[in-house]
LUMSE-55045 format. One record per residue (C-alpha): x, y, z. Coordinates in nm, 2 decimals, always signed. Last residue first. Example, Ala and Ser with C-alpha at 12.3 -4.5 7.8 and 13.67 -1.06 7.14 Angstrom:
<recs>
+--------+--------+--------+
|     px |     py |     pz |
+--------+--------+--------+
|  +1.37 |  -0.11 |  +0.71 |
|  +1.23 |  -0.45 |  +0.78 |
+--------+--------+--------+
</recs>
This chain:
<recs>
+--------+--------+--------+
|     px |     py |     pz |
+--------+--------+--------+
| -14.63 | +12.58 | -11.91 |
| -15.01 | +12.63 | -11.96 |
| -14.99 | +13.00 | -11.90 |
| -15.19 | +13.07 | -12.22 |
| -14.89 | +13.27 | -12.35 |
| -14.67 | +12.97 | -12.25 |
| -14.89 | +12.73 | -12.44 |
| -14.88 | +12.96 | -12.75 |
| -14.50 | +12.97 | -12.73 |
| -14.49 | +12.59 | -12.69 |
| -14.70 | +12.54 | -13.00 |
| -14.51 | +12.79 | -13.21 |
| -14.29 | +12.55 | -13.41 |
| -14.49 | +12.52 | -13.73 |
| -14.56 | +12.15 | -13.66 |
| -14.64 | +12.23 | -13.30 |
| -14.92 | +12.48 | -13.40 |
| -15.07 | +12.22 | -13.63 |
| -15.04 | +11.96 | -13.35 |
| -15.23 | +12.17 | -13.10 |
| -15.49 | +12.30 | -13.36 |
| -15.57 | +11.97 | -13.54 |
| -15.61 | +11.75 | -13.24 |
| -15.88 | +11.92 | -13.03 |
| -15.97 | +12.11 | -13.35 |
| -16.14 | +11.78 | -13.43 |
| -16.46 | +11.94 | -13.29 |
| -16.50 | +12.11 | -13.63 |
| -16.60 | +11.78 | -13.77 |
| -16.93 | +11.82 | -13.59 |
| -17.04 | +12.04 | -13.88 |
| -17.26 | +12.34 | -13.80 |
| -17.63 | +12.34 | -13.72 |
| -17.65 | +12.56 | -13.41 |
| -17.76 | +12.31 | -13.15 |
| -17.57 | +12.01 | -13.26 |
| -17.26 | +12.21 | -13.36 |
| -17.25 | +12.37 | -13.02 |
| -17.33 | +12.05 | -12.82 |
| -16.97 | +11.92 | -12.87 |
| -16.83 | +12.22 | -12.68 |
| -17.05 | +12.16 | -12.38 |
| -16.98 | +11.79 | -12.40 |
| -16.60 | +11.87 | -12.39 |
| -16.64 | +12.06 | -12.07 |
| -16.84 | +11.78 | -11.91 |
| -16.59 | +11.51 | -12.04 |
| -16.30 | +11.70 | -11.89 |
| -16.48 | +11.72 | -11.56 |
| -16.56 | +11.34 | -11.58 |
| -16.19 | +11.27 | -11.65 |
| -16.08 | +11.47 | -11.35 |
| -16.32 | +11.26 | -11.14 |
| -16.16 | +10.93 | -11.24 |
| -15.99 | +10.85 | -11.57 |
| -16.06 | +10.48 | -11.65 |
| -16.35 | +10.40 | -11.42 |
| -16.51 | +10.75 | -11.43 |
| -16.49 | +10.77 | -11.81 |
| -16.63 | +10.42 | -11.86 |
| -16.91 | +10.48 | -11.61 |
| -17.00 | +10.81 | -11.78 |
| -17.02 | +10.63 | -12.12 |
| -17.22 | +10.34 | -11.97 |
| -17.47 | +10.59 | -11.81 |
| -17.52 | +10.76 | -12.14 |
| -17.57 | +10.43 | -12.32 |
| -17.82 | +10.32 | -12.05 |
| -18.01 | +10.65 | -12.10 |
| -18.01 | +10.61 | -12.48 |
| -18.12 | +10.25 | -12.46 |
| -18.39 | +10.35 | -12.21 |
| -18.51 | +10.62 | -12.45 |
| -18.50 | +10.38 | -12.75 |
| -18.75 | +10.15 | -12.57 |
| -18.64 |  +9.79 | -12.53 |
| -18.78 |  +9.51 | -12.75 |
| -18.73 |  +9.66 | -13.09 |
| -18.40 |  +9.81 | -13.00 |
| -18.27 |  +9.47 | -12.89 |
| -18.39 |  +9.30 | -13.20 |
| -18.23 |  +9.57 | -13.42 |
| -17.90 |  +9.53 | -13.24 |
| -17.91 |  +9.15 | -13.27 |
| -17.99 |  +9.17 | -13.64 |
| -17.70 |  +9.41 | -13.69 |
| -17.47 |  +9.17 | -13.50 |
| -17.59 |  +8.87 | -13.71 |
| -17.51 |  +9.05 | -14.04 |
| -17.18 |  +9.22 | -13.94 |
| -17.03 |  +8.89 | -13.84 |
| -17.00 |  +8.81 | -14.21 |
| -16.80 |  +9.13 | -14.26 |
| -16.58 |  +9.05 | -13.96 |
| -16.47 |  +8.71 | -14.10 |
| -16.40 |  +8.87 | -14.45 |
| -16.20 |  +9.15 | -14.28 |
| -16.00 |  +8.91 | -14.05 |
| -15.89 |  +8.70 | -14.35 |
| -15.79 |  +9.01 | -14.55 |
| -15.61 |  +9.17 | -14.25 |
| -15.42 |  +8.85 | -14.17 |
| -15.31 |  +8.82 | -14.53 |
| -15.18 |  +9.18 | -14.52 |
| -15.00 |  +9.11 | -14.19 |
| -14.84 |  +8.80 | -14.34 |
| -14.73 |  +9.01 | -14.63 |
| -14.55 |  +9.25 | -14.39 |
| -14.40 |  +8.97 | -14.18 |
| -14.24 |  +8.82 | -14.49 |
| -14.12 |  +9.16 | -14.60 |
| -13.91 |  +9.17 | -14.29 |
| -13.86 |  +9.41 | -13.99 |
| -14.18 |  +9.45 | -13.79 |
| -14.15 |  +9.62 | -13.45 |
| -14.26 |  +9.51 | -13.10 |
| -14.36 |  +9.62 | -12.75 |
| -14.38 | +10.01 | -12.75 |
| -14.44 | +10.01 | -13.13 |
| -14.77 |  +9.83 | -13.07 |
| -14.91 | +10.13 | -12.87 |
| -14.82 | +10.38 | -13.14 |
| -14.95 | +10.16 | -13.42 |
| -15.28 | +10.12 | -13.23 |
| -15.32 | +10.49 | -13.17 |
| -15.29 | +10.60 | -13.53 |
| -14.99 | +10.64 | -13.76 |
| -14.66 | +10.49 | -13.67 |
| -14.45 | +10.46 | -13.98 |
| -14.23 | +10.15 | -14.00 |
| -14.09 | +10.27 | -14.34 |
| -13.81 | +10.04 | -14.46 |
| -14.03 |  +9.73 | -14.47 |
| -14.41 |  +9.82 | -14.44 |
| -14.54 |  +9.68 | -14.11 |
| -14.61 | +10.02 | -13.94 |
| -14.78 | +10.14 | -14.26 |
| -15.02 |  +9.85 | -14.20 |
| -15.16 | +10.04 | -13.89 |
| -15.25 | +10.35 | -14.09 |
| -15.40 | +10.13 | -14.37 |
| -15.62 |  +9.95 | -14.12 |
| -15.77 | +10.25 | -13.94 |
| -15.78 | +10.50 | -14.24 |
| -15.86 | +10.24 | -14.50 |
| -16.15 | +10.11 | -14.29 |
| -16.26 | +10.47 | -14.22 |
| -16.25 | +10.57 | -14.59 |
| -16.41 | +10.26 | -14.73 |
| -16.71 | +10.29 | -14.50 |
| -16.73 | +10.66 | -14.56 |
| -16.72 | +10.60 | -14.94 |
| -17.00 | +10.33 | -14.92 |
| -17.21 | +10.57 | -14.70 |
| -17.16 | +10.86 | -14.95 |
| -17.23 | +10.64 | -15.25 |
| -17.56 | +10.55 | -15.10 |
| -17.64 | +10.90 | -14.99 |
| -17.58 | +11.03 | -15.35 |
| -17.41 | +11.37 | -15.38 |
| -17.05 | +11.28 | -15.45 |
| -16.86 | +11.54 | -15.65 |
| -16.53 | +11.35 | -15.67 |
| -16.32 | +11.61 | -15.49 |
| -16.61 | +11.68 | -15.25 |
| -16.62 | +11.31 | -15.16 |
| -16.24 | +11.29 | -15.13 |
| -16.24 | +11.58 | -14.88 |
| -16.53 | +11.43 | -14.68 |
| -16.36 | +11.09 | -14.67 |
| -16.03 | +11.23 | -14.55 |
| -16.21 | +11.43 | -14.28 |
| -16.40 | +11.12 | -14.16 |
| -16.09 | +10.90 | -14.19 |
| -15.89 | +11.12 | -13.96 |
| -15.62 | +11.38 | -14.03 |
| -15.39 | +11.39 | -13.72 |
| -15.08 | +11.29 | -13.91 |
| -15.08 | +11.23 | -14.29 |
| -15.06 | +10.88 | -14.44 |
| -15.37 | +10.72 | -14.29 |
| -15.59 | +11.03 | -14.36 |
| -15.47 | +11.05 | -14.72 |
| -15.51 | +10.68 | -14.76 |
| -15.87 | +10.70 | -14.62 |
| -15.96 | +10.99 | -14.85 |
| -15.85 | +10.80 | -15.17 |
| -15.99 | +10.48 | -15.04 |
| -16.33 | +10.65 | -14.99 |
| -16.34 | +10.78 | -15.34 |
| -16.23 | +10.44 | -15.48 |
| -16.50 | +10.26 | -15.28 |
| -16.78 | +10.50 | -15.38 |
| -16.69 | +10.50 | -15.75 |
| -16.66 | +10.12 | -15.75 |
| -17.00 | +10.08 | -15.59 |
| -17.16 | +10.34 | -15.81 |
| -17.03 | +10.15 | -16.12 |
| -17.15 |  +9.82 | -15.99 |
| -17.50 |  +9.98 | -15.94 |
| -17.65 | +10.02 | -15.60 |
| -18.00 |  +9.93 | -15.47 |
| -17.91 |  +9.66 | -15.23 |
| -18.07 |  +9.32 | -15.22 |
| -18.28 |  +9.10 | -14.99 |
| -18.38 |  +9.40 | -14.78 |
| -18.45 |  +9.38 | -14.40 |
| -18.69 |  +9.66 | -14.32 |
| -18.66 |  +9.81 | -13.97 |
| -18.94 |  +9.90 | -13.73 |
| -18.91 | +10.26 | -13.62 |
| -18.74 | +10.37 | -13.30 |
| -18.92 | +10.66 | -13.15 |
| -18.71 | +10.97 | -13.09 |
| -18.80 | +11.18 | -12.80 |
| -18.59 | +11.47 | -12.95 |
| -18.43 | +11.56 | -12.61 |
| -18.31 | +11.20 | -12.55 |
| -18.17 | +11.15 | -12.90 |
| -17.99 | +11.49 | -12.88 |
| -17.85 | +11.39 | -12.55 |
| -17.71 | +11.07 | -12.70 |
| -17.56 | +11.26 | -12.99 |
| -17.40 | +11.52 | -12.76 |
| -17.25 | +11.22 | -12.56 |
| -17.07 | +11.06 | -12.85 |
| -16.87 | +11.33 | -13.03 |
| -16.72 | +11.60 | -12.81 |
| -16.78 | +11.44 | -12.47 |
| -16.66 | +11.10 | -12.57 |
| -16.36 | +11.24 | -12.74 |
| -16.27 | +11.46 | -12.44 |
| -16.31 | +11.17 | -12.19 |
| -16.08 | +10.94 | -12.39 |
| -15.81 | +11.20 | -12.49 |
| -15.57 | +11.13 | -12.20 |
| -15.63 | +10.75 | -12.19 |
| -15.26 | +10.67 | -12.22 |
| -15.20 | +10.92 | -11.94 |
| -15.39 | +10.71 | -11.70 |
| -15.11 | +10.67 | -11.44 |
| -14.97 | +11.02 | -11.52 |
| -15.28 | +11.16 | -11.34 |
| -15.53 | +11.35 | -11.54 |
| -15.55 | +11.73 | -11.51 |
| -15.36 | +11.76 | -11.84 |
| -15.13 | +12.05 | -11.86 |
| -14.96 | +12.07 | -12.20 |
| -15.14 | +11.83 | -12.44 |
| -15.47 | +11.83 | -12.24 |
| -15.48 | +12.20 | -12.21 |
| -15.38 | +12.25 | -12.58 |
| -15.66 | +12.01 | -12.68 |
| -15.91 | +12.21 | -12.48 |
| -15.80 | +12.52 | -12.66 |
| -15.84 | +12.34 | -12.99 |
| -16.19 | +12.23 | -12.89 |
| -16.28 | +12.60 | -12.81 |
| -16.13 | +12.73 | -13.13 |
| -16.29 | +12.46 | -13.36 |
| -16.63 | +12.49 | -13.19 |
| -16.63 | +12.87 | -13.21 |
| -16.53 | +12.85 | -13.58 |
| -16.81 | +12.61 | -13.66 |
| -17.07 | +12.80 | -13.46 |
| -16.97 | +13.12 | -13.64 |
| -17.00 | +12.95 | -13.98 |
| -17.33 | +12.79 | -13.89 |
| -17.47 | +13.13 | -13.77 |
| -17.38 | +13.30 | -14.09 |
| -17.69 | +13.25 | -14.32 |
| -17.95 | +13.26 | -14.05 |
| -17.78 | +13.55 | -13.89 |
| -17.79 | +13.75 | -14.21 |
| -18.16 | +13.66 | -14.27 |
| -18.24 | +13.77 | -13.91 |
| -18.05 | +14.09 | -13.97 |
| -18.24 | +14.15 | -14.30 |
| -18.58 | +14.12 | -14.13 |
| -18.84 | +14.02 | -14.39 |
| -18.79 | +13.64 | -14.34 |
| -18.58 | +13.36 | -14.48 |
| -18.21 | +13.27 | -14.48 |
| -17.93 | +13.43 | -14.68 |
| -17.77 | +13.10 | -14.76 |
| -17.50 | +12.84 | -14.67 |
| -17.24 | +13.07 | -14.51 |
| -16.90 | +12.91 | -14.54 |
| -16.86 | +12.60 | -14.31 |
| -16.64 | +12.44 | -14.57 |
| -16.40 | +12.72 | -14.51 |
| -16.32 | +12.59 | -14.16 |
| -16.24 | +12.23 | -14.27 |
| -16.05 | +12.36 | -14.58 |
| -15.84 | +12.59 | -14.37 |
| -15.75 | +12.30 | -14.14 |
| -15.66 | +12.08 | -14.44 |
| -15.44 | +12.35 | -14.57 |
| -15.28 | +12.38 | -14.23 |
| -15.20 | +12.01 | -14.24 |
| -15.05 | +12.04 | -14.59 |
| -14.85 | +12.34 | -14.47 |
| -14.70 | +12.15 | -14.18 |
| -14.64 | +11.82 | -14.37 |
| -14.42 | +11.97 | -14.65 |
| -14.08 | +11.86 | -14.52 |
| -14.22 | +11.50 | -14.48 |
| -14.36 | +11.48 | -14.84 |
| -14.06 | +11.35 | -15.03 |
| -13.93 | +11.13 | -14.75 |
| -14.28 | +10.98 | -14.71 |
| -14.32 | +10.92 | -15.09 |
| -13.98 | +10.75 | -15.09 |
| -14.08 | +10.52 | -14.80 |
| -14.43 | +10.45 | -14.95 |
| -14.34 | +10.36 | -15.31 |
| -14.13 | +10.04 | -15.31 |
| -14.26 |  +9.88 | -14.99 |
| -14.62 |  +9.99 | -15.08 |
| -14.64 |  +9.85 | -15.43 |
| -14.72 |  +9.49 | -15.33 |
| -14.99 |  +9.62 | -15.09 |
| -15.20 |  +9.80 | -15.35 |
| -15.43 |  +9.50 | -15.41 |
| -15.45 |  +9.44 | -15.03 |
| -15.55 |  +9.80 | -14.97 |
| -15.81 |  +9.77 | -15.25 |
| -15.96 |  +9.47 | -15.07 |
| -15.96 |  +9.67 | -14.74 |
| -16.15 |  +9.95 | -14.91 |
| -16.40 |  +9.71 | -15.07 |
| -16.46 |  +9.55 | -14.72 |
| -16.52 |  +9.90 | -14.58 |
| -16.75 | +10.00 | -14.86 |
| -16.95 |  +9.68 | -14.82 |
| -16.97 |  +9.75 | -14.44 |
| -17.10 | +10.11 | -14.51 |
| -17.36 |  +9.98 | -14.75 |
| -17.45 |  +9.70 | -14.51 |
| -17.50 |  +9.94 | -14.22 |
| -17.71 | +10.18 | -14.42 |
| -17.93 |  +9.89 | -14.55 |
| -17.99 |  +9.77 | -14.19 |
| -18.09 | +10.12 | -14.10 |
| -18.35 | +10.13 | -14.38 |
| -18.67 | +10.19 | -14.18 |
| -18.69 | +10.55 | -14.32 |
| -18.60 | +10.68 | -13.98 |
| -18.29 | +10.46 | -13.98 |
| -18.19 | +10.58 | -14.34 |
| -18.20 | +10.94 | -14.22 |
| -18.01 | +10.84 | -13.91 |
| -17.74 | +10.68 | -14.13 |
| -17.72 | +10.99 | -14.35 |
| -17.66 | +11.20 | -14.04 |
| -17.45 | +10.96 | -13.84 |
| -17.21 | +10.84 | -14.11 |
| -17.02 | +11.16 | -14.09 |
| -16.92 | +11.10 | -13.73 |
| -16.77 | +10.77 | -13.82 |
| -16.39 | +10.85 | -13.80 |
| -16.39 | +11.07 | -13.49 |
| -16.61 | +10.83 | -13.30 |
| -16.98 | +10.81 | -13.34 |
| -17.25 | +10.72 | -13.08 |
| -17.58 | +10.77 | -13.28 |
| -17.75 | +10.45 | -13.14 |
| -17.87 | +10.28 | -13.46 |
| -17.64 | +10.42 | -13.73 |
| -17.32 | +10.50 | -13.53 |
| -17.38 | +10.20 | -13.30 |
| -17.36 |  +9.96 | -13.61 |
| -17.09 | +10.15 | -13.79 |
| -16.83 | +10.02 | -13.54 |
| -16.84 |  +9.68 | -13.73 |
| -16.60 |  +9.72 | -14.02 |
| -16.32 |  +9.93 | -13.85 |
| -16.36 |  +9.74 | -13.52 |
| -16.30 |  +9.40 | -13.68 |
| -16.00 |  +9.53 | -13.87 |
| -15.85 |  +9.71 | -13.57 |
| -15.89 |  +9.40 | -13.35 |
| -15.73 |  +9.18 | -13.61 |
| -15.42 |  +9.40 | -13.62 |
| -15.43 |  +9.40 | -13.23 |
| -15.41 |  +9.02 | -13.23 |
| -15.13 |  +9.04 | -13.49 |
| -14.94 |  +9.27 | -13.25 |
| -15.01 |  +9.04 | -12.95 |
| -14.87 |  +8.75 | -13.15 |
| -14.56 |  +8.94 | -13.22 |
| -14.52 |  +9.04 | -12.86 |
| -14.52 |  +8.67 | -12.76 |
| -14.74 |  +8.62 | -12.45 |
| -14.62 |  +8.57 | -12.09 |
| -14.31 |  +8.76 | -12.16 |
| -14.39 |  +9.05 | -11.93 |
| -14.65 |  +8.97 | -11.66 |
| -14.78 |  +9.30 | -11.52 |
| -14.72 |  +9.47 | -11.86 |
| -14.98 |  +9.24 | -12.01 |
| -15.26 |  +9.41 | -11.80 |
| -15.15 |  +9.75 | -11.91 |
| -15.13 |  +9.63 | -12.27 |
| -15.48 |  +9.49 | -12.24 |
| -15.61 |  +9.82 | -12.10 |
| -15.45 | +10.01 | -12.40 |
| -15.60 |  +9.76 | -12.65 |
| -15.95 |  +9.81 | -12.50 |
| -15.91 | +10.19 | -12.51 |
| -15.78 | +10.18 | -12.87 |
| -16.08 |  +9.96 | -12.97 |
| -16.32 | +10.24 | -12.88 |
| -16.62 | +10.17 | -12.66 |
| -16.85 | +10.45 | -12.77 |
| -17.17 | +10.23 | -12.77 |
| -17.10 |  +9.86 | -12.74 |
| -17.16 |  +9.73 | -13.09 |
| -16.78 |  +9.74 | -13.15 |
| -16.72 |  +9.50 | -12.86 |
| -16.86 |  +9.21 | -13.08 |
| -16.65 |  +9.31 | -13.38 |
| -16.35 |  +9.36 | -13.16 |
| -16.37 |  +9.01 | -13.01 |
| -16.41 |  +8.85 | -13.36 |
| -16.13 |  +9.06 | -13.51 |
| -15.89 |  +8.97 | -13.23 |
| -15.96 |  +8.60 | -13.27 |
| -15.90 |  +8.62 | -13.64 |
| -15.57 |  +8.81 | -13.58 |
| -15.46 |  +8.55 | -13.32 |
| -15.55 |  +8.27 | -13.56 |
| -15.33 |  +8.44 | -13.83 |
| -15.04 |  +8.48 | -13.59 |
| -15.07 |  +8.11 | -13.48 |
| -15.07 |  +8.01 | -13.84 |
| -14.75 |  +8.20 | -13.90 |
| -14.59 |  +8.04 | -13.60 |
| -14.68 |  +7.69 | -13.73 |
| -14.54 |  +7.77 | -14.07 |
| -14.21 |  +7.88 | -13.92 |
| -14.07 |  +8.23 | -13.98 |
+--------+--------+--------+
</recs>
């Protein structure tokens, strides 16, 4: 590969990271949706741009998005499937006038996670292919173990209060019932979308967009509107109250969860980060935010980098799947160029995090939080209508009803990931089609 071409690829990655970092502050606008629309536009004029340059541009986009999508999660409560765990501690920091600190802690975790990925990159070509061959036969039971852990983590959290024993029983068990209900209903919605989607084939690449917005983003917006939340003025700290040991512990815990999520199908960065946090007994909010930042960055970027690993070319995540339709990496040189592009894009995106956070805080200080929430809700519905039409709005409405269950009944929003976990888990053990036939979906 010529030096000039390598520089063009690095510039493309940097440009992609800048664009994605800016777009990341738009509530619920996912980088995969933007990339899908770009691929659709590029298909109208094939050969106009090198597929390799487009792939590095996408690599930069994933990096910028992974670091900066924490901003709307903290300030506007519009999470995706990888940042939904940041919402609760992030909102607590927000109401304590420490939203800026929450963003920086998560961003530092993400940058640390990417740095750890770069440090591990020389070992990936030797280790990853063999590890994948070793684990591939065991993926079904590993996935079902994760599903069991997700459900069991909703185990009754107490006997409740009051003199009536039935009220105490209900107080202790309602979270578990709500979690199981959310998982089953979202799983059934996933089966419908997998086997008989009401969307037209023309927008099949956006099949899950309305469902994800309904499950994760819109319930948070509605919660903000109903709670009449007032946006507090934010304190801009000159330092962060975290020890070097705590920083390392948070990053390593998050990287562990992110690598697990990146390597195994369907498992997202939020789930991986939760499992790793429990495994390392994390109880500090600061460590939790750092770990979640490292986990989601490792999940998004590590999953895409697996596509570049020589001898593996594993497609994990939506960006890798889309890129695989136009280009494929073959040489170690391209792999190490991709690692370099990620590191440069990560540093660039991290420094963009500061002005973008200040911009968001300034906007929220000058515009009432209710109007921001209403505008965000309108934008989400507009995105769904523009990309998927009336059928997408119907899916979004159903998904919102399911997504409101954990909000109203106090269970984990992670259970909404049943939309992916249940259909793919059933397919992995070979009974997905049988269940779909029983439900008269095929």
